[in-house]
C-alpha positions in Angstrom: 11.3 -100.0 2.0 10.4 -103.2 -0.1 9.6 -102.5 -3.6 8.0 -104.7 -6.2 7.3 -104.0 -9.8 5.1 -106.7 -11.3 4.4 -107.4 -15.1 5.0 -103.7 -16.1 4.3 -103.0 -19.7 5.0 -99.4 -21.2 4.4 -98.8 -25.0 5.2 -95.8 -27.1 2.7 -96.2 -30.0 3.6 -99.4 -31.8 6.8 -99.8 -29.8 6.8 -101.8 -26.6 9.7 -100.4 -24.6 8.8 -102.6 -21.5 7.5 -106.0 -21.9 6.0 -107.6 -18.9 9.1 -106.8 -16.5 9.2 -107.8 -12.8 11.8 -106.2 -10.4 12.2 -106.4 -6.6 14.4 -104.3 -4.4 14.9 -105.3 -0.7 15.6 -102.5 2.0 19.2 -101.6 2.2 20.0 -103.4 -1.1 21.9 -102.1 -4.2 20.4 -103.4 -7.3 22.4 -103.0 -10.5 20.1 -102.6 -13.7 21.8 -103.3 -16.8 21.1 -103.6 -20.7 22.2 -102.0 -24.0 21.1 -98.5 -24.7 17.4 -98.6 -25.8 16.9 -101.9 -23.6 14.1 -100.2 -21.5 16.1 -99.4 -18.3 15.3 -95.8 -18.2 11.6 -96.1 -19.3 11.3 -98.8 -16.5 12.7 -96.3 -14.0 10.5 -93.5 -15.3 7.6 -95.7 -14.6 8.8 -96.3 -11.0 9.3 -92.4 -10.7 5.9 -91.4 -11.8 7.1 -89.9 -15.2 5.2 -92.4 -17.1 1.9 -94.3 -16.5 2.5 -98.0 -17.5 0.1 -99.6 -19.9 -0.4 -102.5 -17.4 1.3 -103.8 -14.2 1.5 -102.8 -10.7 4.0 -101.3 -8.1 4.0 -102.4 -4.5 5.6 -100.6 -1.6 5.9 -102.9 1.6 3.3 -104.9 0.1 0.8 -102.2 -0.6 -0.1 -101.4 -4.5 0.6 -97.8 -5.0 -0.4 -95.5 -8.0 2.3 -93.3 -9.3 0.3 -90.2 -10.3 3.5 -88.2 -10.9 6.7 -87.3 -9.8 5.4 -85.9 -6.7 3.8 -88.9 -5.6 7.2 -90.8 -5.9 8.8 -88.3 -3.9 6.1 -88.6 -1.2 6.9 -92.4 -1.1 10.5 -91.8 -0.7 11.6 -92.5 -4.2 14.2 -90.1 -6.0 15.3 -90.4 -9.5 18.7 -88.9 -10.5 18.6 -88.7 -14.2 21.4 -89.1 -16.7 20.2 -85.9 -18.2 20.8 -83.6 -15.3 17.5 -81.7 -14.1 18.9 -78.6 -12.8 17.9 -75.0 -13.4 21.1 -73.3 -14.6 20.1 -69.7 -13.9 19.1 -70.5 -10.2 21.5 -71.0 -7.2 22.6 -74.4 -6.0 20.5 -74.0 -2.8 17.5 -72.9 -4.9 17.9 -75.9 -7.0 18.2 -78.3 -3.9 14.9 -77.2 -2.4 13.1 -76.5 -5.6 9.4 -77.5 -4.7 10.4 -78.2 -1.1 11.3 -74.7 0.1 11.8 -73.9 3.9 9.7 -70.9 4.7 9.5 -68.7 7.7 6.4 -66.7 8.9 4.6 -68.1 6.1 5.2 -65.9 3.2 9.1 -65.6 3.4 11.7 -68.2 2.6 14.2 -69.1 5.1 17.4 -68.7 2.8 19.9 -69.1 5.8 18.2 -72.5 6.8 18.2 -73.8 3.3 22.0 -73.0 2.8 22.9 -74.6 6.1 21.2 -77.9 5.3 23.0 -77.8 1.8 26.3 -77.3 3.5 25.6 -80.1 5.9 24.9 -82.5 2.9 27.9 -81.3 1.0 30.2 -81.8 4.1 28.8 -85.3 4.2 29.5 -85.9 0.8 33.1 -84.5 1.1 32.6 -81.9 -1.9 33.2 -78.2 -2.0 30.3 -76.6 -3.5 29.0 -73.1 -2.7 25.3 -73.1 -2.2 25.2 -69.6 -3.5 26.8 -70.5 -6.7 24.8 -70.1 -9.9 24.4 -73.6 -11.3 25.6 -72.5 -14.7 28.9 -71.6 -13.4 29.6 -75.2 -12.1 31.3 -77.9 -13.8 29.5 -81.1 -15.1 31.0 -83.1 -12.2 29.8 -80.5 -9.6 26.1 -80.4 -11.2 26.2 -84.1 -10.9 27.2 -84.0 -7.1 24.3 -81.2 -6.6 21.9 -83.8 -8.0 23.0 -86.6 -5.8 23.1 -84.1 -2.8 19.4 -83.2 -3.7 18.5 -86.8 -3.2 20.3 -87.2 0.0 18.9 -83.8 1.5 15.4 -85.4 1.8 16.4 -88.8 3.1 14.8 -90.8 0.3 14.3 -94.5 1.1 14.9 -95.4 -2.6 17.4 -93.7 -4.9 17.6 -94.3 -8.5 20.8 -93.4 -10.3 21.2 -93.4 -13.9 24.9 -93.3 -15.0 25.7 -91.2 -12.0 29.5 -91.6 -12.4 29.8 -90.2 -15.9 31.2 -86.9 -15.2 33.0 -87.8 -11.9 36.6 -88.3 -11.2 37.9 -91.5 -9.5 38.1 -89.8 -6.0 34.5 -88.4 -6.3 33.3 -91.9 -7.5 34.8 -93.4 -4.3 33.2 -90.7 -2.3 29.8 -91.4 -3.9 30.4 -95.3 -3.1 31.3 -94.6 0.4 28.0 -92.6 0.9 26.0 -95.3 -0.6 27.3 -98.0 1.7 26.7 -95.6 4.6 23.0 -95.1 3.7 22.7 -98.6 2.7 23.6 -99.6 6.4 20.7 -97.2 7.4 18.3 -99.2 5.1 18.3 -97.0 2.2 17.9 -98.9 -1.1 19.4 -98.0 -4.6 18.8 -98.9 -8.2 22.2 -98.2 -9.9 22.2 -98.0 -13.8 25.7 -98.0 -15.2 27.7 -99.4 -18.4 30.7 -99.4 -16.3 31.1 -103.1 -15.3 33.9 -102.7 -12.5 31.6 -100.2 -10.8 28.6 -102.4 -11.0 30.5 -105.4 -9.6 32.0 -103.2 -6.7 29.0 -101.5 -5.4 26.0 -103.6 -6.5 24.4 -106.7 -4.6 22.0 -108.0 -7.1 21.6 -107.7 -11.0 18.6 -107.3 -13.5 19.4 -107.4 -17.2 17.0 -106.1 -19.8 17.2 -106.8 -23.5 14.9 -105.3 -25.9 12.4 -104.3 -23.2 12.4 -107.7 -21.6 13.9 -109.1 -18.5 16.5 -111.8 -19.5 18.3 -112.6 -16.3 18.5 -111.5 -12.7 20.7 -112.8 -9.7 23.6 -112.1 -7.5 26.8 -110.4 -8.8 29.0 -112.9 -6.9 27.7 -115.6 -9.1 28.5 -114.1 -12.5 31.5 -112.2 -14.3 31.9 -109.5 -16.7 31.9 -111.7 -19.8 28.7 -113.5 -18.8 26.9 -110.2 -18.2 28.1 -108.8 -21.6 26.7 -111.9 -23.4 23.3 -111.6 -21.8 23.2 -108.0 -22.7 24.0 -108.2 -26.2 23.4 -111.8 -27.2 27.1 -112.7 -28.1 30.5 -112.4 -26.5 32.7 -109.5 -27.4 36.3 -110.1 -28.2 39.0 -107.4 -27.3 41.7 -109.2 -29.0 40.5 -108.0 -32.4 41.8 -104.4 -31.4 45.2 -105.7 -30.4 47.0 -106.0 -33.7 45.5 -103.0 -35.5 48.0 -101.1 -37.6 48.5 -97.3 -37.4 47.3 -95.5 -40.6 49.3 -92.3 -40.0 50.9 -90.7 -42.9 53.5 -87.8 -43.1 51.0 -85.1 -43.7 50.3 -83.0 -40.7 46.6 -82.3 -40.0 46.8 -80.4 -36.8 49.7 -78.6 -35.2 49.6 -77.3 -31.8 52.7 -74.7 -30.8 53.1 -73.4 -27.3 49.5 -73.2 -26.3 48.4 -71.9 -22.9 45.0 -71.7 -21.6 43.8 -71.9 -18.0 45.7 -74.8 -16.4 47.4 -75.6 -19.9 51.0 -74.6 -20.0 53.1 -74.3 -23.2 51.7 -77.5 -24.9 52.9 -78.4 -28.3 52.3 -81.6 -30.5 51.4 -82.6 -34.0 48.6 -84.9 -35.3 48.9 -86.6 -38.6 46.4 -87.8 -41.1 45.4 -91.3 -40.4 46.5 -91.1 -36.9 44.5 -91.7 -33.7 46.0 -89.9 -30.8 44.5 -90.3 -27.4 44.7 -87.4 -24.6 44.2 -88.7 -21.1 44.8 -87.3 -17.5 43.4 -86.9 -14.1 40.6 -84.5 -13.2 42.2 -80.8 -13.5 45.0 -82.0 -15.7 43.8 -79.7 -18.6 42.0 -82.5 -20.7 38.8 -80.7 -20.8 40.5 -77.4 -21.6 42.5 -78.7 -24.4 39.5 -80.3 -26.2 37.8 -76.7 -26.1 40.9 -75.0 -27.3 41.1 -77.3 -30.4 37.3 -76.3 -31.4 37.8 -72.6 -30.8 35.5 -72.6 -27.7 37.9 -71.0 -25.2 40.7 -68.5 -25.8 44.3 -69.3 -25.8 47.8 -67.9 -26.4 50.2 -69.8 -28.7 49.3 -71.3 -32.2 46.9 -73.9 -33.5 47.1 -74.9 -37.2 44.9 -77.0 -39.0 46.1 -78.3 -42.4 48.5 -75.2 -42.5 45.8 -72.6 -41.7 46.2 -70.7 -38.5 43.0 -70.7 -36.2 41.8 -67.9 -34.3 42.8 -67.8 -30.7 40.2 -65.6 -29.2 36.7 -67.2 -28.3 34.5 -65.1 -30.4 31.1 -66.1 -31.9 32.3 -66.7 -35.1 35.4 -68.9 -33.9 33.7 -72.3 -33.6 32.4 -71.9 -37.2 35.8 -70.8 -38.5 36.9 -74.3 -37.2 34.0 -76.0 -38.6 34.6 -74.3 -42.0 38.2 -75.5 -42.0 36.9 -79.1 -41.6 37.3 -79.6 -37.8 34.4 -81.6 -36.1 33.9 -82.1 -32.5 31.8 -84.8 -30.5 31.7 -83.0 -27.3 31.5 -84.5 -23.7 28.4 -83.8 -21.5 26.1 -85.0 -24.5 22.8 -83.6 -23.0 24.2 -80.1 -22.2 26.7 -79.7 -25.2 26.0 -82.3 -28.0 22.2 -82.1 -28.7 19.5 -79.7 -29.4 16.7 -81.0 -26.9 13.9 -79.1 -28.7 14.7 -80.3 -32.3 14.1 -83.6 -34.0 16.4 -86.3 -34.6 17.0 -85.3 -38.3 17.4 -81.8 -37.5 20.1 -82.5 -35.0 21.9 -84.5 -37.6 21.7 -81.9 -40.1 23.0 -79.1 -37.9 26.7 -79.7 -38.6 26.2 -79.5 -42.4 24.1 -76.5 -42.1 26.6 -74.6 -40.2 29.8 -75.7 -42.0 28.6 -76.5 -45.7 25.2 -75.1 -46.4 25.4 -72.5 -49.3 21.7 -72.5 -50.3 19.4 -69.7 -48.7 16.9 -72.4 -47.8 17.0 -75.9 -46.4 16.3 -78.5 -48.7 13.9 -81.1 -47.2 14.8 -83.9 -49.6 18.6 -83.5 -48.9 17.9 -83.5 -45.1 16.0 -86.9 -45.5 19.0 -88.1 -47.6 21.5 -87.2 -44.9 19.4 -88.9 -42.1 18.9 -92.1 -44.3 22.7 -92.2 -45.1 23.8 -91.9 -41.5 21.0 -94.1 -40.0 22.1 -96.8 -42.3 25.8 -96.4 -41.5 25.4 -95.8 -37.9 22.6 -98.4 -37.1 20.6 -95.6 -35.5 17.6 -97.0 -33.9 14.4 -94.5 -34.3 10.9 -94.9 -35.2 11.0 -91.8 -37.2 13.4 -89.1 -38.1 10.8 -86.5 -37.0 10.9 -87.9 -33.4 12.5 -85.6 -30.9 16.1 -86.3 -30.2 15.4 -86.9 -26.4 13.2 -89.9 -27.4 16.2 -91.8 -28.2 18.5 -93.7 -25.8 22.0 -92.2 -25.0 23.7 -94.7 -27.2 21.6 -93.7 -30.4 21.9 -90.0 -29.5 25.7 -90.3 -29.7 25.4 -92.0 -32.9 23.3 -89.1 -34.2 26.0 -86.7 -32.9 28.8 -88.8 -34.7 26.7 -88.9 -37.8 26.4 -85.2 -37.7 30.0 -84.5 -38.1 30.6 -87.3 -40.7 28.3 -85.3 -42.9 30.5 -82.2 -42.5 33.3 -84.5 -44.1 35.8 -83.0 -41.4 39.3 -83.9 -41.7 40.2 -83.4 -38.1 37.8 -85.0 -35.6 37.8 -84.2 -31.9 36.2 -86.9 -29.8 35.7 -85.9 -26.2 34.6 -88.9 -24.3 33.0 -90.4 -27.3 31.5 -93.4 -25.5 30.2 -91.6 -22.4 27.2 -93.4 -21.1 27.1 -95.9 -23.7 26.6 -99.6 -23.4 29.3 -102.1 -24.3 28.0 -103.4 -27.6 27.5 -99.8 -28.9 31.2 -98.9 -27.6 32.5 -101.5 -29.7 30.7 -100.3 -32.7 32.1 -96.9 -32.2 35.7 -98.1 -31.9 35.4 -100.0 -35.0 33.9 -96.8 -36.6 37.0 -94.8 -35.3 39.3 -97.3 -37.0 37.6 -97.1 -40.1 37.7 -93.4 -40.1 41.5 -93.4 -39.5 41.9 -95.9 -42.4 39.8 -93.4 -44.7 42.4 -90.8 -43.7 40.8 -88.8 -40.9 42.9 -87.3 -38.4 41.4 -88.3 -34.8 42.1 -86.9 -31.4 40.2 -88.7 -28.7 40.0 -87.5 -25.0 39.3 -90.2 -22.6 39.9 -91.3 -19.1 39.3 -95.0 -19.7 42.3 -97.2 -20.3 40.5 -100.0 -22.1 39.1 -97.5 -24.6 42.6 -95.7 -25.1 44.2 -99.2 -25.5 41.7 -100.5 -28.0 42.0 -97.6 -30.7 44.9 -95.3 -30.0 48.1 -95.1 -31.8 49.8 -93.2 -29.1 48.8 -91.2 -26.0 49.4 -87.8 -24.6 49.4 -87.8 -20.8 48.6 -84.5 -19.3 49.7 -83.6 -15.7 48.9 -80.0 -14.3 48.3 -78.8 -17.7 51.7 -80.1 -19.2 52.5 -82.8 -21.5 54.1 -85.4 -19.0 54.5 -88.2 -21.7 53.5 -89.2 -25.2 53.4 -93.0 -25.0 53.6 -95.2 -28.3 51.4 -98.0 -28.4 54.1 -100.4 -27.4 54.2 -98.5 -23.9 50.3 -98.0 -23.6 49.8 -99.8 -20.1 47.7 -98.9 -17.4 50.5 -98.6 -15.1 52.4 -96.4 -17.3 49.3 -94.0 -17.9 48.7 -93.8 -14.1 52.4 -93.4 -13.6 52.6 -90.1 -15.7 48.9 -89.1 -14.8 49.8 -88.7 -11.1 53.3 -86.8 -11.9 55.3 -89.6 -10.1 58.2 -89.3 -12.6 58.4 -85.7 -11.4 58.9 -86.3 -7.5 62.1 -84.5 -6.4 62.4 -82.4 -9.6 62.3 -78.7 -8.7 61.7 -77.4 -12.1 58.8 -80.0 -12.9 60.3 -80.4 -16.5 58.0 -82.5 -18.7 58.7 -84.7 -21.6 58.2 -83.3 -25.2 55.0 -84.4 -27.0 
């Protein structure tokens, strides 16, 4: 398939989200689509996928103009869009999601469940993933849900697959499998449009690039003719300096804000450490190391054995309905991973989302004060540079980066002393990442105790005072800033230091 998008314009009221953009995809080509959050990438792809009808412009497939009357038209043309916000029905089974709208039937009125399950298994074997087609989607991890979405696109042999941040929830091995599948399909003539903020991925898998800024196409060409610094500068209009983070001073005091003593839960085994006021502690580890579980434990989401103290107060270790609110009332805030599923209320406005933390943790009046809500929003919009036309717009109308700023603003309004940041820059462009890094450093300087969960070494290196490396649920090392190297983190993440030890004894945190 040869695709051409010519002079595409898309507007939302007075806002021109896509401004006269051209894009071409050749058969068997992988196109990298880049730009800051809000640059117009997803809007442009929604036009291609039939979600939006453009104000002007045209789409040509193999030289023939095609009007995308809806998503089904795009499907019929062999175009599949794997959205950043996963479009799965959590209460259905995997195979039911895979064939939703394209079910296989037998004898007319009955569904052929056996045939659908077998075809699912064929795709999963090809993808080298072990997912039960009969499993309820709600029981899957975020990474497994992402693989189901990818599998659904592969199931119907699409000719052009659009991937919006597909690797956000995937581990390194799963990303390598994904790239292997993409290269195989590329050899068969399948094309891809790959949207990502992870530069190494783009340079590894993509052939050509298109860069959008404020809805306009600012550059396109071959990845082999450009480097990461040049891409970043074109995306945000100026160069970013990482050396500004090199010499930041640790703000930790003697006061302990968070104390974890002998905590076990799921894969976690007898974990102990302390977090001081003004300290930025990173936690990292490979998929399955217990990183996600620890983040949930520290906010009362999952039960655990052992003890967790916040400013001397012992927290409940049973996951009850009131547990999370108890943590919140003791000034613990959490920016969760998997923003679309855990971080935002899709049906509420931007302002309502921002107020939710305050209303649950600090609201004492029986009624919501509209004036105070407006003041909270105005305060955080200015502090976080949130780009939104109106606070009454739905939260889903914002780009991923601006949604993340709303979530951060929500917890700042609670005046939390302990901030749990679980993949705080997930699916965010490089410019917004640096904004958030500076915010984290300012919060630490203001006396907040911050524990940040991340698998990205540059992120850890930029802001962390120290880093706990988990391996099979245990603390394998706690590295000070002077020892924070990618080599050291990988060494302890893989358990290389434990080879030959029978007891698997780990270092103290």
